[in-house]
N, CA, C and O of each residue as an XYZ file, in Angstrom:
876
protein
N       0.846     -1.191      0.000
C       0.000      0.000      0.000
C       0.883      1.243      0.000
O       1.664      1.460      0.927
N       0.755      2.047     -1.034
C       1.525      3.285     -1.121
C       0.558      4.458     -1.207
O       0.097      4.817     -2.290
N       0.258      5.048     -0.065
C      -0.706      6.139      0.005
C       0.020      7.464     -0.151
O       1.049      7.699      0.483
N      -0.520      8.322     -0.997
C       0.017      9.664     -1.134
C      -1.069     10.679     -0.823
O      -2.121     10.695     -1.462
N      -0.806     11.524      0.162
C      -1.681     12.649      0.484
C      -0.907     13.921      0.167
O       0.127     14.202      0.773
N      -1.418     14.681     -0.785
C      -0.831     15.973     -1.121
C      -1.667     17.040     -0.434
O      -2.890     17.065     -0.578
N      -1.016     17.917      0.310
C      -1.737     18.794      1.225
C      -1.456     20.279      0.957
O      -0.513     20.645      0.256
N      -2.323     21.117      1.551
C      -2.120     22.555      1.496
C      -2.575     23.205      0.206
O      -2.009     24.215     -0.212
N      -3.597     22.636     -0.437
C      -4.107     23.216     -1.685
C      -4.910     24.477     -1.393
O      -5.689     24.527     -0.441
N      -4.709     25.493     -2.228
C      -5.378     26.776     -2.015
C      -6.066     27.320     -3.259
O      -6.893     28.226     -3.156
N      -5.740     26.785     -4.434
C      -6.275     27.359     -5.669
C      -6.837     26.288     -6.596
O      -6.437     25.124     -6.552
N      -7.773     26.714     -7.433
C      -8.349     25.827     -8.451
C      -7.266     25.314     -9.391
O      -7.264     24.137     -9.751
N      -6.354     26.181     -9.787
C      -5.316     25.780    -10.745
C      -4.433     24.677    -10.182
O      -4.023     23.776    -10.914
N      -4.136     24.738     -8.885
C      -3.312     23.689     -8.278
C      -4.068     22.365     -8.213
O      -3.477     21.304     -8.417
N      -5.366     22.417     -7.930
C      -6.164     21.193     -7.908
C      -6.222     20.568     -9.296
O      -6.122     19.349     -9.434
N      -6.383     21.386    -10.309
C      -6.450     20.860    -11.680
C      -5.133     20.200    -12.091
O      -5.129     19.265    -12.891
N      -4.017     20.687    -11.543
C      -2.722     20.045    -11.820
C      -2.684     18.626    -11.239
O      -2.086     17.725    -11.826
N      -3.322     18.440    -10.093
C      -3.251     17.152     -9.380
C      -4.350     16.176     -9.788
O      -4.234     14.975     -9.543
N      -5.411     16.681    -10.405
C      -6.619     15.889    -10.621
C      -6.425     14.590    -11.375
O      -7.056     13.585    -11.047
N      -5.569     14.593    -12.372
C      -5.398     13.390    -13.196
C      -4.333     12.456    -12.651
O      -4.050     11.412    -13.239
N      -3.738     12.839    -11.515
C      -2.620     12.058    -10.985
C      -3.077     10.972    -10.020
O      -4.157     11.059     -9.435
N      -2.257      9.964     -9.865
C      -2.576      8.819     -9.011
C      -2.238      9.138     -7.550
O      -1.299      8.589     -6.974
N      -3.035     10.042     -6.973
C      -2.892     10.346     -5.551
C      -4.173      9.940     -4.832
O      -5.224      9.786     -5.453
N      -4.073      9.771     -3.531
C      -5.199      9.251     -2.753
C      -5.994     10.331     -2.047
O      -7.213     10.222     -1.912
N      -5.309     11.380     -1.594
C      -5.972     12.413     -0.815
C      -5.428     13.788     -1.150
O      -4.236     13.959     -1.406
N      -6.326     14.766     -1.144
C      -5.963     16.177     -1.212
C      -6.363     16.811      0.114
O      -7.468     16.587      0.609
N      -5.466     17.599      0.684
C      -5.728     18.200      1.979
C      -5.937     19.699      1.903
O      -5.211     20.414      1.213
N      -6.964     20.168      2.641
C      -7.221     21.595      2.807
C      -6.973     21.971      4.261
O      -7.410     21.255      5.163
N      -6.293     23.058      4.501
C      -5.978     23.482      5.867
C      -7.057     24.440      6.368
O      -7.327     25.471      5.752
N      -7.661     24.083      7.487
C      -8.644     24.962      8.125
C      -8.114     25.323      9.514
O      -8.575     24.808     10.533
N      -7.144     26.212      9.518
C      -6.454     26.629     10.747
C      -5.941     28.050     10.514
O      -4.970     28.242      9.782
N      -6.580     29.040     11.124
C      -6.274     30.447     10.818
C      -4.806     30.846     10.964
O      -4.368     31.801     10.324
N      -4.044     30.141     11.786
C      -2.640     30.510     11.971
C      -1.735     29.985     10.853
O      -0.547     30.303     10.810
N      -2.303     29.185      9.955
C      -1.516     28.646      8.839
C      -1.600     29.570      7.635
O      -2.638     30.175      7.369
N      -0.488     29.668      6.911
C      -0.473     30.477      5.686
C      -1.324     29.832      4.591
O      -1.625     30.465      3.579
N      -1.707     28.583      4.794
C      -2.528     27.873      3.810
C      -3.997     27.775      4.246
O      -4.763     27.004      3.668
N      -4.383     28.538      5.244
C      -5.743     28.466      5.793
C      -6.810     28.783      4.760
O      -6.671     29.718      3.971
N      -7.894     27.980      4.776
C      -9.076     28.227      3.963
C     -10.305     28.226      4.857
O     -10.386     27.429      5.792
N     -11.266     29.109      4.587
C     -12.517     29.067      5.328
C     -13.484     28.093      4.652
O     -13.164     27.523      3.609
N     -14.657     27.905      5.243
C     -15.610     26.920      4.731
C     -16.012     27.227      3.289
O     -16.099     26.319      2.462
N     -16.255     28.500      2.986
C     -16.666     28.867      1.633
C     -15.573     28.548      0.615
O     -15.864     28.073     -0.483
N     -14.335     28.805      0.974
C     -13.223     28.513      0.058
C     -13.057     27.002     -0.145
O     -12.785     26.543     -1.254
N     -13.225     26.241      0.938
C     -13.123     24.782      0.830
C     -14.207     24.241     -0.092
O     -13.938     23.402     -0.951
N     -15.429     24.723      0.086
C     -16.529     24.257     -0.762
C     -16.310     24.622     -2.228
O     -16.640     23.841     -3.120
N     -15.759     25.797     -2.473
C     -15.476     26.197     -3.852
C     -14.470     25.238     -4.493
O     -14.668     24.783     -5.619
N     -13.390     24.934     -3.766
C     -12.338     24.072     -4.322
C     -12.780     22.612     -4.411
O     -12.362     21.889     -5.315
N     -13.616     22.184     -3.481
C     -14.083     20.796     -3.453
C     -14.692     20.355     -4.776
O     -14.506     19.216     -5.204
N     -15.415     21.258     -5.416
C     -16.144     20.887     -6.625
C     -15.220     20.533     -7.792
O     -15.658     19.933     -8.774
N     -13.950     20.903     -7.684
C     -13.006     20.634     -8.764
C     -12.163     19.376     -8.525
O     -11.412     18.960     -9.407
N     -12.281     18.775     -7.351
C     -11.462     17.590     -7.031
C     -12.045     16.361     -7.716
O     -13.244     16.103     -7.612
N     -11.209     15.604     -8.414
C     -11.648     14.392     -9.106
C     -12.199     13.364     -8.115
O     -11.797     13.326     -6.952
N     -13.116     12.542     -8.593
C     -13.838     11.606     -7.706
C     -12.920     10.563     -7.082
O     -13.221     10.048     -6.005
N     -11.816     10.244     -7.732
C     -10.947      9.200     -7.179
C     -10.076      9.705     -6.025
O      -9.377      8.920     -5.385
N     -10.120     11.014     -5.761
C      -9.278     11.597     -4.712
C     -10.132     11.965     -3.498
O     -11.130     12.674     -3.628
N      -9.738     11.486     -2.332
C     -10.439     11.840     -1.099
C     -10.094     13.267     -0.684
O      -8.963     13.721     -0.861
N     -11.075     13.959     -0.136
C     -10.917     15.345      0.289
C     -10.839     15.393      1.816
O     -11.770     14.976      2.505
N      -9.735     15.899      2.331
C      -9.469     15.900      3.770
C      -9.296     17.334      4.263
O      -8.594     18.132      3.643
N      -9.946     17.652      5.391
C      -9.750     18.955      6.026
C      -8.850     18.782      7.244
O      -9.101     17.933      8.099
N      -7.802     19.593      7.315
C      -6.857     19.562      8.431
C      -7.267     20.623      9.452
O      -7.423     21.797      9.115
N      -7.438     20.193     10.707
C      -7.847     21.099     11.786
C      -6.872     20.989     12.954
O      -6.175     19.985     13.102
N      -6.834     22.023     13.774
C      -5.963     22.042     14.946
C      -6.774     22.476     16.163
O      -7.223     23.619     16.247
N      -6.955     21.559     17.098
C      -7.643     21.817     18.365
C      -9.015     22.469     18.202
O      -9.294     23.474     18.855
N      -9.879     21.916     17.341
C     -11.220     22.481     17.182
C     -12.138     22.032     18.315
O     -11.857     21.045     18.995
N     -13.234     22.760     18.513
C     -14.289     22.288     19.415
C     -15.175     21.329     18.619
O     -15.128     21.304     17.390
N     -15.981     20.541     19.332
C     -16.888     19.641     18.622
C     -17.908     20.444     17.812
O     -18.297     20.035     16.718
N     -18.333     21.571     18.345
C     -19.293     22.419     17.631
C     -18.705     22.885     16.301
O     -19.391     22.881     15.279
N     -17.438     23.286     16.316
C     -16.772     23.718     15.082
C     -16.659     22.565     14.089
O     -16.869     22.742     12.889
N     -16.326     21.392     14.598
C     -16.211     20.218     13.731
C     -17.555     19.843     13.129
O     -17.644     19.510     11.947
N     -18.592     19.897     13.941
C     -19.932     19.564     13.474
C     -20.337     20.491     12.332
O     -20.865     20.038     11.317
N     -20.090     21.783     12.498
C     -20.398     22.756     11.447
C     -19.591     22.475     10.190
O     -20.124     22.490      9.080
N     -18.310     22.222     10.373
C     -17.397     21.966      9.256
C     -17.839     20.745      8.448
O     -17.882     20.784      7.218
N     -18.166     19.669      9.152
C     -18.515     18.427      8.471
C     -19.921     18.462      7.889
O     -20.201     17.790      6.896
N     -20.798     19.236      8.497
C     -22.156     19.361      7.960
C     -22.177     20.244      6.713
O     -23.006     20.048      5.825
N     -21.277     21.202      6.650
C     -21.343     22.213      5.590
C     -20.342     21.993      4.459
O     -20.344     22.743      3.483
N     -19.499     20.988      4.577
C     -18.542     20.710      3.496
C     -18.677     19.261      3.049
O     -18.973     18.375      3.850
N     -18.459     19.041      1.785
C     -18.556     17.691      1.229
C     -17.162     17.062      1.219
O     -16.514     16.984      0.175
N     -16.707     16.614      2.398
C     -15.377     16.024      2.495
C     -15.467     14.574      2.942
O     -16.483     14.138      3.482
N     -14.388     13.835      2.708
C     -14.322     12.420      3.077
C     -13.588     12.175      4.385
O     -13.762     11.137      5.023
N     -12.753     13.155      4.783
C     -11.911     12.899      5.948
C     -11.609     14.145      6.741
O     -11.659     15.261      6.225
N     -11.293     13.936      8.015
C     -10.867     15.022      8.895
C      -9.526     14.628      9.493
O      -9.361     13.513      9.987
N      -8.577     15.540      9.444
C      -7.242     15.285      9.991
C      -7.018     16.164     11.211
O      -6.982     17.391     11.113
N      -6.869     15.516     12.365
C      -6.616     16.231     13.615
C      -5.110     16.436     13.756
O      -4.344     15.474     13.802
N      -4.693     17.707     13.825
C      -3.260     17.983     13.816
C      -2.795     18.744     15.059
O      -1.721     19.346     15.065
N      -3.624     18.710     16.117
C      -3.258     19.413     17.342
C      -3.148     18.474     18.529
O      -2.663     17.349     18.410
N      -3.610     18.958     19.680
C      -3.575     18.152     20.914
C      -4.974     17.665     21.273
O      -5.360     17.669     22.442
N      -5.723     17.249     20.271
C      -7.110     16.855     20.495
C      -7.210     15.661     21.439
O      -6.361     14.769     21.432
N      -8.268     15.664     22.251
C      -8.474     14.572     23.197
C      -9.028     13.339     22.489
O      -9.637     13.437     21.424
N      -8.809     12.205     23.087
C      -9.380     10.963     22.566
C     -10.898     11.047     22.578
O     -11.560     10.529     21.679
N     -11.454     11.704     23.602
C     -12.904     11.820     23.718
C     -13.506     12.588     22.538
O     -14.565     12.220     22.030
N     -12.832     13.646     22.106
C     -13.322     14.428     20.966
C     -13.303     13.591     19.694
O     -14.281     13.569     18.947
N     -12.200     12.909     19.450
C     -12.075     12.093     18.243
C     -13.076     10.948     18.257
O     -13.654     10.608     17.224
N     -13.280     10.356     19.421
C     -14.270      9.286     19.566
C     -15.670      9.792     19.212
O     -16.428      9.100     18.533
N     -16.005     10.973     19.663
C     -17.326     11.553     19.400
C     -17.533     11.784     17.906
O     -18.607     11.513     17.368
N     -16.493     12.289     17.242
C     -16.586     12.495     15.798
C     -16.732     11.155     15.080
O     -17.543     11.022     14.163
N     -15.957     10.178     15.494
C     -15.997      8.855     14.871
C     -17.378      8.230     14.985
O     -17.861      7.605     14.041
N     -18.010      8.395     16.131
C     -19.312      7.786     16.366
C     -20.440      8.523     15.651
O     -21.442      7.912     15.279
N     -20.282      9.825     15.460
C     -21.355     10.624     14.884
C     -21.214     10.863     13.387
O     -22.174     11.265     12.729
N     -20.026     10.619     12.845
C     -19.798     10.789     11.402
C     -19.122      9.525     10.878
O     -17.921      9.506     10.610
N     -19.918      8.480     10.741
C     -19.367      7.153     10.450
C     -18.739      7.039      9.071
O     -17.929      6.141      8.842
N     -19.089      7.921      8.154
C     -18.536      7.848      6.796
C     -17.299      8.717      6.608
O     -16.747      8.792      5.510
N     -16.867      9.372      7.678
C     -15.699     10.251      7.611
C     -14.444      9.504      8.063
O     -14.423      8.906      9.139
N     -13.415      9.545      7.243
C     -12.136      8.933      7.611
C     -11.459      9.806      8.665
O     -11.335     11.019      8.496
N     -11.026      9.176      9.748
C     -10.372      9.897     10.843
C      -8.863      9.718     10.752
O      -8.346      8.601     10.803
N      -8.167     10.849     10.616
C      -6.706     10.846     10.538
C      -6.181     11.636     11.731
O      -6.698     12.709     12.040
N      -5.165     11.115     12.400
C      -4.573     11.820     13.547
C      -3.085     12.009     13.312
O      -2.348     11.043     13.117
N      -2.656     13.250     13.331
C      -1.229     13.555     13.223
C      -0.608     13.581     14.611
O      -1.183     14.129     15.551
N       0.555     12.992     14.729
C       1.282     12.961     16.000
C       2.733     13.371     15.768
O       3.306     13.057     14.726
N       3.326     14.067     16.729
C       4.743     14.420     16.595
C       5.635     13.219     16.857
O       5.299     12.350     17.661
N       6.764     13.176     16.182
C       7.716     12.071     16.327
C       8.560     12.285     17.589
O       9.701     12.742     17.521
N       7.975     11.946     18.734
C       8.670     12.079     20.015
C       8.862     10.708     20.650
O       8.460      9.686     20.093
N       9.484     10.707     21.823
C       9.700      9.442     22.529
C       8.387      8.821     23.013
O       8.350      7.650     23.389
N       7.303      9.623     23.001
C       5.994      9.112     23.431
C       5.148      8.610     22.273
O       3.963      8.331     22.455
N       5.728      8.488     21.089
C       4.961      8.176     19.889
C       4.170      6.879     20.009
O       2.971      6.864     19.730
N       4.812      5.802     20.415
C       4.108      4.522     20.496
C       2.976      4.554     21.511
O       1.903      4.005     21.262
N       3.203      5.186     22.640
C       2.151      5.323     23.654
C       0.971      6.093     23.084
O      -0.180      5.684     23.239
N       1.261      7.212     22.423
C       0.203      8.052     21.864
C      -0.581      7.317     20.778
O      -1.809      7.401     20.733
N       0.118      6.606     19.915
C      -0.560      5.881     18.833
C      -1.500      4.820     19.384
O      -2.615      4.653     18.889
N      -1.057      4.115     20.391
C      -1.891      3.062     20.970
C      -3.126      3.622     21.673
O      -4.175      2.978     21.694
N      -3.006      4.815     22.246
C      -4.152      5.431     22.901
C      -5.219      5.851     21.894
O      -6.413      5.679     22.142
N      -4.795      6.395     20.770
C      -5.736      6.882     19.761
C      -6.220      5.784     18.809
O      -7.254      5.931     18.157
N      -5.477      4.704     18.739
C      -5.686      3.669     17.725
C      -7.136      3.200     17.551
O      -7.565      3.027     16.411
N      -7.919      2.985     18.631
C      -9.283      2.468     18.434
C     -10.197      3.386     17.626
O     -11.205      2.932     17.084
N      -9.853      4.673     17.540
C     -10.747      5.646     16.913
C     -10.158      6.294     15.667
O     -10.755      7.208     15.098
N      -9.008      5.829     15.252
C      -8.298      6.476     14.144
C      -8.093      5.488     13.000
O      -7.714      4.337     13.219
N      -8.349      5.952     11.777
C      -8.160      5.106     10.591
C      -6.738      5.164     10.060
O      -6.239      4.194      9.491
N      -6.089      6.303     10.248
C      -4.750      6.490      9.701
C      -4.013      7.548     10.518
O      -4.590      8.574     10.877
N      -2.743      7.298     10.808
C      -1.917      8.272     11.517
C      -0.986      8.983     10.532
O      -0.628      8.443      9.485
N      -0.610     10.200     10.896
C       0.445     10.923     10.188
C       1.498     11.307     11.217
O       1.182     11.948     12.219
N       2.727     10.927     10.983
C       3.811     11.239     11.911
C       4.595     12.413     11.351
O       5.143     12.348     10.251
N       4.637     13.495     12.133
C       5.199     14.757     11.658
C       6.331     15.220     12.558
O       6.511     14.709     13.664
N       7.080     16.179     12.079
C       8.163     16.782     12.851
C       7.584     17.574     14.024
O       6.688     18.392     13.818
N       8.067     17.354     15.244
C       7.554     18.115     16.391
C       7.766     19.615     16.204
O       8.836     20.046     15.776
N       6.740     20.409     16.527
C       6.861     21.865     16.439
C       5.766     22.511     17.268
O       4.701     21.926     17.466
N       6.027     23.711     17.752
C       5.028     24.400     18.565
C       3.875     24.913     17.714
O       2.806     25.217     18.242
N       4.079     25.014     16.391
C       2.994     25.485     15.534
C       2.242     24.333     14.870
O       1.531     24.542     13.887
N       2.397     23.116     15.404
C       1.640     21.945     14.938
C       1.909     21.636     13.466
O       0.984     21.588     12.656
N       3.159     21.432     13.134
C       3.508     21.026     11.777
C       3.693     22.207     10.850
O       3.703     23.362     11.275
N       3.840     21.891      9.563
C       4.018     22.928      8.569
C       5.391     23.572      8.586
O       5.576     24.670      8.061
N       6.361     22.884      9.194
C       7.704     23.471      9.309
C       8.548     23.246      8.068
O       9.486     23.999      7.806
N       8.221     22.213      7.303
C       9.068     21.862      6.164
C      10.363     21.204      6.590
O      11.276     21.044      5.780
N      10.452     20.816      7.869
C      11.660     20.190      8.413
C      11.438     18.694      8.632
O      10.338     18.269      8.985
N      12.470     17.912      8.423
C      12.378     16.475      8.650
C      12.705     16.139     10.106
O      13.139     16.999     10.872
N      12.489     14.885     10.470
C      12.883     14.388     11.791
C      13.694     13.113     11.599
O      13.876     12.651     10.473
N      14.181     12.546     12.699
C      14.965     11.313     12.618
C      14.024     10.138     12.392
O      13.375      9.663     13.324
N      13.952      9.670     11.140
C      12.984      8.644     10.781
C      13.217      7.322     11.496
O      12.320      6.480     11.536
N      14.394      7.121     12.058
C      14.671      5.845     12.732
C      13.797      5.641     13.972
O      13.666      4.524     14.472
N      13.197      6.742     14.464
C      12.284      6.615     15.598
C      11.072      5.753     15.218
O      10.392      5.204     16.085
N      10.815      5.646     13.913
C       9.658      4.893     13.428
C       9.923      3.388     13.358
O       9.003      2.609     13.109
N      11.145      2.985     13.572
C      11.468      1.555     13.502
C      10.747      0.747     14.576
O      10.541     -0.457     14.420
N      10.367      1.405     15.656
C       9.709      0.701     16.754
C       8.187      0.691     16.643
O       7.511      0.092     17.480
N       7.645      1.342     15.625
C       6.184      1.394     15.472
C       5.661      0.033     15.023
O       6.211     -0.590     14.115
N       4.598     -0.415     15.667
C       4.006     -1.712     15.345
C       3.542     -1.753     13.898
O       3.002     -0.770     13.390
N       3.749     -2.887     13.229
C       3.417     -3.011     11.813
C       1.924     -2.983     11.549
O       1.503     -2.783     10.409
N       1.110     -3.180     12.586
C      -0.339     -3.182     12.376
C      -0.965     -1.795     12.527
O      -2.186     -1.657     12.451
N      -0.138     -0.767     12.741
C      -0.645      0.602     12.847
C      -0.333      1.346     11.548
O       0.838      1.576     11.245
N      -1.349      1.725     10.779
C      -1.111      2.409      9.506
C      -0.735      3.879      9.701
O      -1.416      4.611     10.419
N       0.336      4.297      9.067
C       0.742      5.695      9.205
C       1.456      6.198      7.955
O       2.062      5.432      7.205
N       1.363      7.518      7.758
C       2.100      8.211      6.715
C       3.203      9.037      7.368
O       3.088      9.432      8.529
N       4.257      9.291      6.626
C       5.352     10.128      7.118
C       5.204     11.521      6.520
O       5.015     11.675      5.313
N       5.293     12.542      7.387
C       5.210     13.937      6.956
C       6.438     14.680      7.469
O       7.278     14.113      8.167
N       6.527     15.959      7.111
C       7.609     16.791      7.631
C       8.783     16.893      6.674
O       9.697     16.069      6.714
N       8.761     17.907      5.810
C       9.887     18.126      4.906
C      10.076     17.035      3.867
O      11.192     16.793      3.408
N       8.979     16.374      3.493
C       9.089     15.263      2.555
C       9.174     15.781      1.115
O       8.332     16.558      0.664
N      10.216     15.327      0.411
C      10.366     15.568     -1.019
C      10.975     14.309     -1.628
O      11.149     13.314     -0.924
N      11.295     14.329     -2.896
C      11.787     13.114     -3.541
C      13.079     12.621     -2.897
O      13.285     11.414     -2.768
N      13.950     13.543     -2.493
C      15.212     13.146     -1.859
C      14.956     12.452     -0.521
O      15.566     11.426     -0.222
N      14.053     13.016      0.279
C      13.730     12.403      1.576
C      13.117     11.022      1.377
O      13.455     10.082      2.097
N      12.218     10.895      0.404
C      11.578      9.602      0.147
C      12.617      8.555     -0.231
O      12.546      7.416      0.230
N      13.562      8.925     -1.050
C      14.610      7.987     -1.462
C      15.429      7.510     -0.262
O      15.847      6.353     -0.208
N      15.651      8.406      0.693
C      16.371      8.013      1.912
C      15.518      7.122      2.805
O      16.007      6.131      3.348
N      14.253      7.469      2.957
C      13.351      6.696      3.819
C      13.175      5.277      3.295
O      13.100      4.324      4.071
N      13.110      5.143      1.977
C      12.863      3.823      1.389
C      14.021      2.848      1.643
O      13.869      1.641      1.459
N      15.152      3.364      2.057
C      16.284      2.496      2.382
C      16.175      1.926      3.798
O      16.900      1.000      4.163
N      15.261      2.491      4.590
C      15.067      2.032      5.962
C      14.017      0.928      6.008
O      13.230      0.767      5.075
N      14.014      0.181      7.086
C      13.055     -0.917      7.239
C      11.867     -0.437      8.075
O      11.737     -0.785      9.248
N      11.008      0.363      7.454
C       9.860      0.932      8.154
C       8.562      0.333      7.626
O       8.528     -0.227      6.530
N       7.502      0.453      8.408
C       6.207     -0.125      8.022
C       5.209      0.941      7.585
O       4.003      0.693      7.592
N       5.692      2.123      7.204
C       4.805      3.213      6.802
C       4.023      2.836      5.546
O       4.446      1.993      4.755
N       2.863      3.489      5.389
C       1.993      3.203      4.250
C       2.129      4.241      3.138
O       1.557      4.074      2.061
N       2.886      5.316      3.394
C       3.036      6.331      2.373
C       3.470      7.661      2.962
O       4.122      7.712      4.004
N       3.095      8.750      2.271
C       3.620     10.070      2.635
C       2.540     11.148      2.567
O       1.593     11.071      1.784
N       2.722     12.147      3.415
C       1.889     13.350      3.413
C       2.815     14.513      3.067
O       3.755     14.802      3.807
N       2.549     15.181      1.941
C       3.514     16.145      1.394
C       2.831     17.462      1.060
O       1.740     17.482      0.491
N       3.482     18.560      1.419
C       2.952     19.875      1.073
C       4.025     20.712      0.377
O       4.002     20.858     -0.845
N       4.967     21.265      1.154
C       5.986     22.138      0.554
C       6.883     21.378     -0.419
O       7.444     21.981     -1.334
N       7.025     20.081     -0.241
C       7.883     19.270     -1.113
C       7.357     19.098     -2.523
O       8.068     18.597     -3.394
N       6.099     19.514     -2.762
C       5.551     19.462     -4.122
C       5.252     20.874     -4.622
O       4.415     21.067     -5.504
N       5.949     21.864     -4.046
C       5.708     23.255     -4.417
C       6.958     23.925     -4.984
O       8.089     23.564     -4.661
N       6.711     24.901     -5.831
C       7.730     25.850     -6.288
C       7.114     27.235     -6.163
O       6.076     27.516     -6.762
N       7.751     28.095     -5.388
C       7.221     29.444     -5.141
C       5.783     29.404     -4.593
O       4.930     30.202     -4.981
N       5.544     28.442     -3.674
C       4.268     28.278     -2.966
C       3.112     27.864     -3.872
O       1.951     27.958     -3.473
N       3.415     27.408     -5.081
C       2.400     26.837     -5.963
C       2.734     25.365     -6.204
O       3.904     24.990     -6.272
N       1.697     24.537     -6.332
C       1.936     23.120     -6.584
C       2.634     22.956     -7.938
O       2.254     23.566     -8.937
N       3.652     22.123     -7.932
C       4.504     21.910     -9.106
C       4.189     20.524     -9.671
O       4.477     19.508     -9.038
N       3.599     20.494    -10.863
C       3.157     19.211    -11.419
C       4.332     18.257    -11.651
O       4.192     17.051    -11.447
N       5.470     18.772    -12.068
C       6.622     17.904    -12.302
C       7.088     17.257    -10.996
O       7.418     16.071    -10.975
N       7.116     18.033     -9.909
C       7.511     17.470     -8.605
C       6.500     16.414     -8.149
O       6.880     15.379     -7.601
N       5.215     16.681     -8.378
C       4.185     15.705     -8.009
C       4.354     14.424     -8.819
O       4.306     13.325     -8.267
N       4.552     14.567    -10.122
C       4.702     13.401    -10.992
C       5.944     12.587    -10.632
O       5.911     11.357    -10.660
N       7.027     13.262    -10.297
C       8.273     12.574     -9.940
C       8.072     11.709     -8.699
O       8.526     10.566     -8.656
N       7.394     12.255     -7.692
C       7.141     11.514     -6.461
C       6.180     10.350     -6.713
O       6.412      9.239     -6.237
N       5.115     10.600     -7.451
C       4.139      9.540     -7.741
C       4.794      8.394     -8.498
O       4.560      7.227     -8.187
N       5.604      8.719     -9.478
C       6.264      7.686    -10.275
C       7.227      6.867     -9.425
O       7.352      5.656     -9.611
N       7.908      7.528     -8.490
C       8.863      6.824     -7.633
C       8.143      5.944     -6.610
O       8.542      4.803     -6.376
N       7.082      6.477     -6.003
C       6.388      5.751     -4.929
C       5.445      4.689     -5.473
O       5.357      3.590     -4.925
N       4.744      5.014     -6.548
C       3.705      4.115     -7.052
C       4.031      3.487     -8.397
O       3.430      2.485     -8.784
N       4.989      4.080     -9.109
C       5.283      3.589    -10.445
C       4.169      3.909    -11.430
O       4.023      3.253    -12.461
N       3.382      4.933    -11.094
C       2.287      5.332    -11.971
C       2.187      6.847    -11.964
O       2.678      7.505    -11.046
N       1.556      7.394    -12.982
C       1.453      8.840    -13.075
C       0.018      9.337    -13.132
O      -0.393     10.160    -12.314
N      -0.744      8.838    -14.098
C      -2.022      9.488    -14.361
C      -3.196      8.520    -14.390
O      -3.059      7.341    -14.719
N      -4.357      9.067    -14.031
C      -5.631      8.394    -14.197
C      -6.256      8.865    -15.496
O      -5.995      9.977    -15.953
N      -7.095      8.003    -16.097
C      -7.919      8.471    -17.208
C      -9.044      9.297    -16.604
O      -9.738      8.833    -15.699
N      -9.227     10.492    -17.087
C     -10.287     11.354    -16.559
C     -11.221     11.779    -17.665
O     -10.833     11.872    -18.829
N     -12.476     12.041    -17.278
C     -13.416     12.567    -18.259
C     -13.316     14.083    -18.303
O     -12.425     14.668    -17.687
N     -14.215     14.714    -19.020
C     -14.108     16.154    -19.210
C     -14.374     16.942    -17.943
O     -14.037     18.124    -17.863
N     -14.977     16.299    -16.950
C     -15.230     16.961    -15.680
C     -14.098     16.758    -14.681
O     -14.162     17.252    -13.555
N     -13.062     16.032    -15.092
C     -11.949     15.777    -14.188
C     -12.191     14.617    -13.262
O     -11.458     14.444    -12.289
N     -13.218     13.800    -13.541
C     -13.537     12.664    -12.694
C     -13.062     11.381    -13.343
O     -13.000     11.266    -14.567
N     -12.727     10.418    -12.497
C     -12.236      9.153    -13.010
C     -13.329      8.442    -13.819
O     -13.101      7.348    -14.337
């Protein structure tokens, strides 16, 4: 399983670059402190251009349940990515009340990683392991991937944090059980998504480039 989540989309043109590619998820950031933040109206506008074969994920940081309820009721998305210090109780409530929504939990690569993963595991479909930071990711910096060698093989996770083709080539030499990658700045040039960088990563990770799409951009 080689999952690719390309994140931080902000424009229609960037989505159209990714639409025909063999990626699994597109991520929208809903966090006002991020330079990639989108409000509900902007997310809904961009959602309509995402090809059907790509899951649409909203990234949030420490939201209230009321905020999540509004977000999920008012946007047509497939997944929610918790990227803060959210409680297990909050994630459990979302999981129970939105059964068709994929639950993703990002965790920092610290010495407590295995403990944290096991605590969240019953309510999470997929983990993302990111570089520790006070601003909850988005640093573009890598971490020591060897910390992932101790992660149980039955826990599905993606690697994030400064991921680009060079980092992927290094990671693939390690004996890790990751399912793929979550990438944002590593597929950008001048803060715009770069189709050549996306294609290079897809070809390396999956050995494939494009989906057949119809005139609406759907598979």
